[in-house]
N, C-alpha and C positions, 0 to 999 in steps of 0.2 A: 328231336323226335325219336322215339324208341321204335325199333324195327323188330316186331315179334314174328314176322313171316319168314325171316331168313332169306329174303330176296336181296339181291345186290342193290345198293342205292341208285345205280344208274337205271335199273328197271323200275324202281319205285318212282323215279323222277317223271317217267312217262305218264303215270296216273295221278301224281300229286304235285308235280312241279309247275312252275310258271316261267315263261320267257319274259325277261324284262320286268318281272313283278306283276304283270297284268294279263298277259296272254297265256292261257293254259297250254301245257306242253303237248297235248294231243292235237292241237289245231294244225300244226304243219303236217302231221301224219295224215289227218283227215283230208287236208287240201291235196296232198300227194295222191292218195287213193281216189279221190273224187276226180282229179284230172286224168288219172290213168283210166278209170271207167268211162269217162267222157270220150276220150280218144278211142277206146276199145269199141264203144257202142256207136259212135258217130263217124269215125274215120276208117273203120276196117270193114272188110267184106263180111265178117261174122256178125258184127253189130248191125250192119245194114240188112242182112238177111233176117236176123231176128226181129228187127223193127218192122220189116215188111210182112213177115209171116206171123210173128207172135206165137200164139199157141193154137192157131186155127189149122187143123189138119187138112181141111179142104183147100185152103190157100196154099198149103205146102204141096199138096198133090198137084195143084194147077201150075205151080211154079216149076215142078220137076225135081224138088228136093226129096230126100229120103225121110 
């Protein structure tokens, strides 16, 4: 494969490589970030506050948040 972009092969592997010949290399990265955001939104006080309030300013005022 010719590399015309001058990026290192390790960087190109993230976008074009496969793990074990079948699983795209982006899959573990996606799973990591999906798990991170799940924990952030469902297990932290910030995520719970966002879930309760959302974008409703009246609910935010009733809860006492800024």
